[in-house]
N, C-alpha and C positions, 0 to 999 in steps of 0.2 A: 548347124557342121560349120558353116561359113567360120563363126568365130573360133572353132575349133581348129580350122585349118592356117588360120590367120597366129595364131597362139601359136600353133604347130609351126609355121613357117618361123616365127620370130627366136621360139628356143633354138630349130636347127640352126639355125644361122648363126649366133650369137654363140652356142653350147659349141658347133663346128667349127667356128673360127677359132676362138678361146683355146682350145684341145687340137687344133690341128697342128701345134707345132709338137706336142705330147706325140703325136699320132707319128710323125715324122721320123723324131727320137728313138722311138720303139722299134719304128720298120728297119731306119739303119743300120737302129744295133741289131736289131734282129736277123738280118740279113749278114752281118760279119761274126755271131755268132751258130748260125747255121753253118759257115765256110770255117770251122776252126781247126777242120784237118790242114789248110790252105793258108790261112790267114792267122794271125794271134792278134785281137786286137789289146789286147794289154800290153803286147811289147813289141819291139821291132827286134830279131835276133838275128846276127849278122857274127859268121866265124871267118877269123884270118888266120892265115899258115904263114910261120916263118921261121926260120934258123938263130937260135942263141948265137950269139958273135961273141960272148965271152967264152974264155976260160971257165971250162966247165970242172968246179972240184970236187972234192969224195964229197958225198953223202952227207957227213958226220961235218962237213967244214961252210955247208949252205946254210945260210942266213937272212934274215930280213933286208942287209945291206943289199947281197949280193941278187937275192928276188927282185929288187927295187930296180938297182940296176942293169941286170941282166935279162931277166923278163918281161919288166913293166913299162921299160922306159922307151923300149923299141914302138908299141904301142900308147904311150904316153898315156898312162893309168897309174906312174910311179906314185902318185898322190892317193889311189882310189883302195892301199892296200891294206888287206883288213887280216889275213892270215894264211900259213899255205901248211901242206903237208903231204904225206908221201904213202898214194896208197900203193901204189907196189912198189918193189925193189931200186929200179931206174926213173919214175916217174914222181914228178913232183907235182902236186895241184893248188893255186893259188889263188886263195877268193878277193874278190873285191867290191866296194860298198857297192848297192845297188843291183848286187848279184850275178854282174858277170866276172866271167875266170881265165885263169890261162893255164894251161895242161900242158907239161913238159917230159919230153924221153929225152933224160941227163944221157942215155948209152947215145942213140944218133944225132943226137943236138937238135931235132925237130918238135918246136912246138905249135901248139894254136889254141889262139884268142878268143873266145867266144862272150860277144858284146850283146848284153840286152838295155835296149835303152824305152824307156817308158813312152807309150802314146797315150798322148794327154790326154786329144779328142776320143779316139775310138776305147782305151781303156774306163774313161769318166762313163760315155751312154752304157757302154753292156754293164756297167758295176749296176745300171738301174733294171737290169731284170734279177740280180739277183737280190732284190727287195732288201738295198742299204741300213735300211732302218726302222721305225716306230712311226718317225711322221710321214716318210715315203710309203706306209702300207696305206698308211691311211689317203693319203693321196691317189696311190695307186686303187683302192678301193670306190674312192669319188670318180676317177677316172673310167672303172671299169663303168660305175653306175649311170654315167653319161653319155657312154656310150652305147647304152643300151635304148636310153633316151632320145639319144638322138638316131636312133635305126630305128624308135618307135613315130617317134615326130615325121621320119621322113616317108615312112608309109600311110599318117595321117593327112598330108599334104596331098598327095595324087589320089584322084577320084578315076571311076571307070577302069573302063581296059589297064591303064597304066597304072595302077593304084593296087593296096593290099591285094584283092579278089579277082587281079587279074593277072598280068605279068607280070609285076610285080611279086606276087603270092607265089608263084611260080620260080622267080628267081629266088627269093627267099630261102624255098624248100632244097633248089637246087644248092646254094651255099649253105646247107646246114647239112645236106647228104655226102657232101665231099670231102669235110674232116672227117663224117662217123665213116665214107666208106674206108680211107685211109687207116683209122681205129680199127677199124675191126674186119679189112679181108686184105691189107699189106703186114 
């Protein structure tokens, strides 16, 4: 039995150390995804309102040059122009590269710039939760198996009252019942 505990400690220590980074990344991105209602892990979205300073022409005279000068220069996005259209009679919407946009009311001269900026770290790690490819699926399966192995070796290392047949088993049962209660009671 000492040989089993020694191997369990060795496997537990090395597998736990190797997969600790993956556990941290999954934990951080999981927190971000749990709070998607208040925090967008993929984009930082900001809005800025401004008044059109240029003379507003008739709708039929609005062209790309005017849009770039009057609507995009004030927000520093004239190089990001892709296209524009009129969703309503006096409203123009301008689409920009990267998903940002400007919406302006040509009757009042009020405009709103909505900027989408990618969050490099949060966007990348949260993407892992969506299973981005075949290789990640294989690694995720290996990771799941390693977590099972780390759990089993953790219980075989301890003996007596602290082991699987003592408090360790009680804590395992509590850890199993808690998520099951959430699934079936709430």
